[in-house]
Phi, psi and omega in degrees: 000146178290146167296152185231147173234120183240131179256100189255133177244127184282189178287337177262019173077008171290145179263141170230136182253134177238156184202147170292157188295143179093352187262121174274138181232132182240125169259130173240120186243106176299336180287337188245075184300332181269002178211052192295308186251133180229121174279116191276161166239086187286155175278149175301152175293114183301134171319131168091339194297330183251026180286337179282159175298149187230150176264174177217176185295139178059033178277351181086009174285161184294331175297318185287321174297313183301321182289317175294316176303312173308303186305322173299319180291315180300321182273353170078035178238166187285142179287322178258131175239148180282138181247130177275138181278140178262107183305321184296316177295324171300319182293326183280356179085013185270351184283328177067026188228038187265011173078171183301332184292341180285338181288000000 
């Protein structure tokens, strides 16, 4: 099994970091120039904490959409981008976007 780092956010929005044994965790704070990098001593991952279903990048969930929006802002690109339809693909029926009258 892969080693895990878990960042848990409680109901008051406080963060707690858990990690499997042998994992080094560092916190880097650009706002604290004199003490920028801090090596954490995380607690072990509690039993049952990861028993629920979980999301992942680009799974279409609200969290994934927010993450993609944030990355677009960081990278200075628009979050929504125009998509050009390939007329050849559309003619061959690969686009799947022919509207209800096609059914």
